[in-house]
N, C-alpha and C positions, 0 to 999 in steps of 0.2 A: 460380937458378930464375926464370924469367920469371912476372910475376904475371899472373893471369887477365884482368885488364881491358886488358893490353897486347897480349894474344894475341888475343882476340876482341872484335869490336864490341860496343856496348851492347845492340843488338837481338838479336843471337845469344844473348848471356848471359840476356836477359829471356825469350827463346824457350824456352830450355833450364829456366829457373827455373819457367815456368809451363806446361811440358809435362806432362800427366798420365800419358804412357807411359815417361818416362825412368826414373824411380824404380822402378817395378815390373819394367821390363825389366832393369835393373842387378840388381835382387834375384833374379830368375828364373835369370839366367845364373850369378850367385854361387852360388846354390842347386845348379844343375846341375854346377858345377865342384867344390863341395863333395862332392857325391854321388859323383863320378867319383873323386876323391881317396879318400874313405873306402872305396869299393869296392875300389880297388887295394891300399889298407892291408889291408883285411879278407883279400882273396885271398892276399896275400903272407904274412900271418901264418898262415893256414890251411896254405899249402904249406910253411911253415917258413923262408922267405926273410927274414921280419922277426919280430923278438921285441919285442911292445909293453912298455911299462914295467910294473912290479909294480902301481901303483896302478890299471892299467885292468883287470886280470883278478883284482882282490881280492875282489869279491863273487860271489854265488852267482845262480843264475837267480830264486830267490825274491827276492832284493834288487833285481835288474833290473825284475822284474814290479811290485814295490811302487813302485818310482821311476816307471816309466811310468804306473801308476795315479794317484799323486799328480800328474803333469803333466797328465794327461788330465782329471782333476778340476779342476784350476785353469783349463784352458783353457776348459771347459764353464762354469765360475762367471764367467769374463771375458765369455765370449759372451752369457750370460744377462743380465750387467748392463748391457752395451752395447744389447742388445735392448730391455731395460727403459727405459732413458734415451731411445732413440730414440722409442719409443712415447709416453713422457711429453711429450717435445719436439714431436712432431707433434700430440698432443691439445692442449697449450697454444698452438700456433701456430695451430690450426684454430679455437679458441674463445676465447683469451684476449685480446681486442682487436685481433687482427690481422684477423679477418674471413676471410682465406684463407691458405693456403700460397703463398709466392710461386712463381710459373710463368715468371717472365720471366729466369731463369737467375741470380737473386740467391740467395745461400746465407745462411741465418740460424743463429746460434750459439745453443745452449741456454741459455746464460747471457743472451744478448739478450732471448730470448723470456720466461724466468723472472722478469727484472728489468724488464720493460717494465709501463707503468701499464695498469690494466685500465678 
């Protein structure tokens, strides 16, 4: 198997590495492919052309509802924590010795802001 650096020049690899659209595009295409696959499997199981393994259909509707409730609660918790950390970072960046939030394209990390001398 040829190595990546032998196939593409350095500038093309750097362009792909720093491109902000590559990874989200790959993830969206992957999610759509997974959707099509699971939809076809679901329809085949409904029509009787496919029999899913026993561990797939072992629970009840209440068990599925509880699982989805747990997943939704954990997603909401993670979003709340990320939002709180973002607000703290922006507050520290605007007050804590920096004077202003960078506007010239520089990115600051939360650790750099919290560890900066005041």
